C-alpha positions in Angstrom: 0.0 0.0 0.0 1.3 3.5 -1.0 2.0 5.7 2.0 1.6 9.4 1.4 4.8 11.4 2.3 4.0 14.5 4.2 6.1 17.6 4.5 8.3 17.3 7.5 9.0 20.4 9.6 10.9 18.8 12.5 11.0 20.2 16.0 13.3 22.5 18.0 14.0 22.2 21.7 16.3 24.0 24.1 18.9 21.8 25.8 21.3 22.7 28.5 24.9 21.4 28.2 27.0 20.4 31.2 28.8 23.7 30.9 25.5 25.4 31.6 25.2 26.8 28.1 21.8 26.5 26.4 21.6 25.3 22.8 18.9 24.6 20.3 18.5 20.9 19.2 16.7 20.2 16.0 14.9 16.8 15.8 13.7 15.1 12.6 13.2 11.8 10.9 15.4 10.5 8.2 14.8 7.5 5.9 17.7 5.1 5.9 18.9 2.8 3.1 16.3 0.1 4.0 13.4 2.6 3.8 12.9 2.8 7.6 12.5 6.1 9.4 15.2 6.9 11.9 15.0 9.7 14.4 17.9 12.2 14.2 19.0 15.1 16.3 21.6 17.9 15.6 22.7 20.9 17.6 21.9 24.1 15.7 23.6 26.6 17.8 23.4 28.4 21.1 20.5 30.4 22.5 22.9 33.4 22.4 23.2 32.9 18.6 19.5 32.3 18.1 17.4 34.0 20.8 14.1 32.3 19.9 12.8 29.3 18.0 11.9 31.3 14.9 15.5 32.5 14.6 16.8 29.0 15.1 14.5 27.6 12.4 15.8 30.1 9.9 19.4 29.0 10.5 21.3 27.7 7.5 21.7 24.2 9.1 17.9 23.7 9.8 16.9 25.0 6.4 19.4 22.8 4.6 18.2 19.7 6.5 14.6 20.5 5.8 15.3 20.6 2.1 17.2 17.3 2.3 14.5 15.3 4.3 11.7 16.7 2.1 13.4 16.0 -1.2 11.0 13.2 -2.1 7.8 14.9 -0.9 4.9 14.9 -3.5 4.7 17.9 -5.7 1.2 18.8 -4.4 2.7 19.3 -1.0 5.5 21.6 -2.0 6.3 24.4 0.5 8.2 27.0 -1.4 11.5 27.6 0.4 13.3 30.9 0.6 16.5 31.2 -1.4 18.5 31.2 1.9 17.5 27.5 2.4 18.7 26.7 -1.1 22.0 28.4 -0.3 22.3 26.5 2.9 21.8 23.1 1.2 24.3 24.1 -1.5 26.9 24.9 1.1 26.1 21.6 2.9 26.2 19.3 -0.1 27.6 21.0 -3.2 30.5 23.3 -2.2 33.6 22.5 -4.3 36.3 20.5 -2.6 39.1 22.7 -3.8 39.8 25.1 -0.9 40.6 28.2 -2.9 37.4 27.9 -5.0 35.3 27.1 -1.9 36.8 30.2 -0.1 35.8 32.4 -3.0 32.3 31.0 -3.2 31.8 31.4 0.5 32.9 35.0 0.3 30.5 35.7 -2.6 27.6 34.1 -0.7 28.4 35.8 2.6 29.1 39.3 1.3 26.7 39.6 -1.6 24.2 36.8 -2.4 22.8 36.0 1.1 22.3 39.6 2.2 20.2 40.3 -0.9 18.4 37.1 -1.7 18.2 34.9 1.5 14.7 35.9 2.4 13.2 35.9 -1.1 11.1 32.8 -2.0 13.1 30.9 -4.6 10.3 31.0 -7.2 10.1 34.8 -6.9 13.6 35.5 -8.2 13.5 36.7 -11.8 16.1 37.2 -14.5 15.8 40.9 -14.6 15.9 41.3 -10.8 19.2 39.4 -10.7 20.6 41.3 -13.7 19.7 44.7 -12.2 21.2 43.7 -8.9 24.4 42.7 -10.5 24.6 46.0 -12.4 24.4 47.9 -9.1 27.2 46.0 -7.3 30.2 48.2 -7.0 32.5 45.5 -8.3 34.7 44.8 -11.3 32.8 43.2 -14.3 34.8 40.0 -13.9 33.8 39.7 -10.3 30.2 40.3 -11.0 30.4 37.7 -13.8 31.8 35.2 -11.2 28.9 35.9 -8.9 26.5 35.5 -11.7 28.1 32.1 -12.5 27.8 31.0 -8.9 24.1 32.0 -8.8 23.6 30.0 -12.0 25.2 26.9 -10.4 23.1 27.2 -7.3 19.9 27.5 -9.3 20.9 24.5 -11.4 21.1 22.6 -8.1 17.6 23.9 -7.1 16.3 22.7 -10.5 17.7 19.3 -9.9 16.2 19.2 -6.4 12.8 20.1 -8.1 12.4 23.3 -6.2 12.1 25.4 -9.4 11.1 24.5 -12.9 13.7 26.7 -14.6 16.9 28.6 -14.0 16.3 32.3 -14.2 20.0 33.2 -14.1 20.4 31.5 -17.5 19.2 34.7 -19.2 21.2 37.1 -17.0 24.0 39.0 -18.8 26.9 40.8 -17.3 28.3 43.5 -19.7 32.0 43.4 -20.0 32.3 40.3 -17.7 35.2 38.9 -19.7 37.2 42.1 -19.6 39.8 43.2 -17.1 39.6 46.7 -15.7 43.1 46.5 -14.3 46.0 45.4 -16.4 48.0 42.7 -14.6 51.3 44.0 -13.2 54.5 42.7 -14.8 58.0 43.4 -13.5 61.3 43.0 -15.3 63.9 40.4 -14.3 66.1 43.2 -12.9 63.2 44.4 -10.7 62.6 40.9 -9.6 66.3 40.5 -8.5 66.2 43.8 -6.6 63.0 42.7 -4.9 64.4 39.3 -4.1 67.3 40.8 -2.3 65.0 42.6 0.2 63.0 39.5 1.3 64.2 37.3 4.1 64.1 33.5 4.2 62.2 31.3 3.9 60.0 33.7 1.9 62.9 34.6 -0.4 63.0 31.0 -1.6 59.3 30.9 -2.1 59.4 34.0 -4.2 62.4 32.5 -6.1 60.2 29.5 -7.0 57.4 31.8 -8.1 59.7 33.7 -10.4 61.6 30.8 -11.8 58.8 28.2 -12.3 55.7 30.4 -12.3 53.8 28.2 -9.7 50.7 29.5 -8.1 51.2 30.5 -4.4 48.8 27.7 -3.3 51.1 25.2 -5.0 54.2 26.7 -3.5 53.0 26.5 0.1 51.8 23.0 -0.6 55.2 21.7 -1.8 56.8 18.7 -0.1 60.3 17.4 -0.6 58.9 14.1 -1.9 57.6 16.1 -4.9 61.2 16.7 -6.1 63.5 14.4 -8.1 66.9 16.1 -7.9 68.6 13.4 -9.9 66.3 14.0 -12.9 65.9 17.7 -12.1 62.1 17.7 -12.1 59.2 18.7 -9.8 55.8 17.1 -9.7 53.1 19.7 -8.9 50.3 17.6 -7.3 48.7 19.6 -4.5 47.7 23.0 -3.3 47.1 24.5 0.1 44.7 27.4 0.9 43.8 28.8 4.3 45.5 25.9 6.0 43.7 23.2 4.1 45.2 20.8 1.6 43.5 20.3 -1.7 44.0 19.3 -5.3 45.6 21.4 -8.0 43.4 23.8 -10.0 42.9 21.6 -13.0 44.1 18.2 -14.3 46.6 20.1 -16.5 48.0 21.7 -13.4 49.1 18.3 -12.2 52.3 17.9 -14.1 56.1 17.6 -14.0 58.1 20.8 -14.5 61.8 21.1 -15.2 64.3 22.3 -12.5 67.4 24.3 -13.6 70.5 23.1 -11.8 71.0 26.6 -10.3 67.4 26.6 -8.9 67.9 23.0 -7.6 71.0 24.1 -5.8 69.2 27.0 -4.2 66.4 24.6 -3.0 69.0 22.2 -1.5 70.6 25.1 0.3 67.2 26.0 1.7 66.7 22.5 2.9 70.1 22.5 4.7 69.4 25.7 6.6 65.7 25.6 7.3 63.5 23.8 9.8 62.7 20.2 8.7 59.0 19.5 9.2 57.9 16.0 10.1 55.5 15.9 7.2 58.1 17.0 4.7 56.8 20.5 4.0 59.2 22.7 2.2 58.0 25.9 3.9 56.9 24.9 7.4 56.6 27.4 10.3 59.0 26.2 13.0 56.4 27.1 15.7 53.5 25.1 14.2 55.2 22.6 11.9 52.6 23.5 9.3 53.0 25.6 6.1 52.8 29.4 6.3 49.7 31.3 5.1 50.4 33.0 1.8 48.2 36.1 2.5 50.4 37.3 5.4 53.6 36.7 3.4 52.3 38.9 0.6 51.2 41.6 3.0 54.2 41.7 5.4 57.1 40.8 3.1 56.4 41.0 -0.6 54.5 44.3 -0.7 56.9 46.0 1.8 59.9 44.8 -0.3 58.2 46.2 -3.4 57.9 49.6 -1.8 61.5 49.5 -0.5 62.7 48.5 -4.0 60.9 51.4 -5.6 58.7 49.0 -7.6 55.5 49.8 -5.7 53.1 48.3 -3.2 50.9 46.6 -5.7 53.2 43.6 -6.1 51.6 40.2 -5.2 52.0 36.5 -5.7 50.2 36.5 -9.1 52.6 39.3 -10.3 55.3 36.7 -10.5 53.1 34.3 -12.5 52.2 37.0 -15.0 55.9 38.1 -15.1 57.0 34.5 -15.7 54.8 34.3 -18.7 56.1 37.6 -20.0 59.7 36.4 -19.5 59.0 33.2 -21.5 57.7 35.4 -24.3 60.9 37.5 -24.1 63.1 34.4 -24.2 61.4 33.4 -27.5 59.6 30.3 -26.2 57.1 28.9 -28.6 53.5 29.4 -27.5 53.0 25.6 -27.1 56.0 25.4 -24.8 54.7 28.4 -22.8 51.3 26.6 -22.4 53.0 23.5 -21.0 55.3 25.4 -18.6 52.3 27.5 -17.4 50.3 24.2 -17.1 47.2 25.7 -18.7 44.3 23.6 -20.0 43.9 25.9 -23.0 46.4 27.8 -25.0 43.8 30.6 -25.2 44.4 31.2 -21.4 48.1 31.5 -22.1 47.6 34.0 -24.9 44.7 36.0 -23.5 44.9 36.1 -19.7 48.7 36.0 -19.5 49.6 37.3 -22.9 50.5 40.9 -22.3 54.1 41.3 -23.4 56.5 43.6 -21.5 56.5 47.1 -22.9 60.3 47.2 -23.4 60.1 43.9 -25.4 57.3 45.3 -27.6 59.4 48.5 -28.2 62.4 46.4 -29.2 60.4 44.3 -31.6 58.8 47.4 -33.0 62.2 49.0 -33.5 63.5 45.9 -35.3 60.6 46.0 -37.7 61.2 49.7 -38.4 64.9 49.1 -38.9 64.1 46.3 -41.4 61.8 48.6 -43.3 64.2 51.5 -43.4 67.1 49.4 -44.4 65.2 48.2 -47.4 64.3 51.8 -48.4 67.9 53.1 -48.2 69.2 51.5 -51.5 66.1 52.8 -53.3 66.6 56.3 -51.8 70.3 56.3 -53.0 69.3 55.2 -56.5 66.6 58.0 -56.7 69.2 60.5 -55.5 71.7 59.4 -58.1 69.1 59.6 -60.9 68.1 63.1 -59.8 71.7 64.3 -59.8 72.3 62.8 -63.3 69.2 64.6 -64.6 70.4 67.9 -63.2 73.8 67.5 -64.8 72.4 66.8 -68.2 
C-alpha cells in the first residue's frame, strides 16, 4: 500500500549542556537505506546565537536539513522555500572540494548573495531582478560575472532538487564580464632580482620558485620534498594549500612535472640544509607550528613591503610573479605551445589572452627591429633615386 509522504517540519527544543550553556536541538526523521525512518537530532547553535525558535528555524543548518529530508515529498505538498534555504543546502552538499574555490564562493555568498536574496522565495527570483542587482554591485565586471556564474550553479542545483522548474539566471547578462579593468602588473627580471634581495628567508626561496617556475602560491606553500626528483631535475606539482587546508591542484593540466634548472635545484637544497625540517616533509613549514605558512600574510608583510622598498610599488603580489614569468617566457622566445606547457594551462587561449601581455620594453624592441628592417630596405632605393636626380640635373 502506498503511504503518502507529508512535508516534515521537524521540531526544535532548548537543551542545557553540562557547561551550563543552552543550545537549540533540531529533531527530525530520516529514511535510511532500508526505507525505515530513523530519528535524528543535531545541535543548531546556542541560544545566544538564536534567541528564539523562529531564529533557530531560519538558521542555515535547519533550512538545509529540511530541504534534504523533504526532497521526495509529493509535488502537491511543496512548500516554497526561501533562497536562503537553497544556499544552505548548496553549502552543505555541493560546495567545491578545492579550498581556494570554496573560499571564493563562501565570500561571494556571505558578502553579496545571502544579504540580498536569502529571504526571497526561490520561485520569486527573476532574471531581470538578478541582472539589475548585479549592475548595481560596486565590483569589477569580472567579479560580477563570477557571482552570476555561482548564482547560475546554485539554481541548477535547485532545479535538480525540483524546487524550481527553470533557471532564471540562464538569461542574465553581465556586460564586460570577460574584460579586465586592471592590467596585470608585470615586472622586469632586474626588478625581480632587486625585490628578491629585500626579502628574508624562507619567503625569499618561495618568491624565487614563483619567479623561476611560475607556480601559483597555493602550489608553492603545498610543496613537499617528496615532490622533487633532484637526480632528474624535475618537480611534480600535485597539491595546493589554501587557508591551512590541503587540496587538489586547480585543473588536471596543473598536475604535471616541470623542469628544474641546476641553479634553482642548488638553491632549494641550500634552503633544505638551513631551514626547519618538518615531520610531514613540507618545504616551507613554520618552526612554531610545523605547518606551512599562510600566503596572505607573506604577501602583506614581506612582498609588498619589499616592493615599496625597492621602488617598484606596493601593488606587487603572488600573481605578479606568475604573470611576469609568462612575459619572460615570451621575451626568451619560447614557442606558445611550450609556454602553455610550462604554465600548465588547460587551454592555449588562457596562455595567450589572460597571461599574454608582453612587456612594454620587449614590444618596443620588436617594433624598432621592424622599423629598422623597413628603413634598411628603403635606403638603397633612396640612393638610386638621389643618383638619378643628380644625373638629370647634370644633363
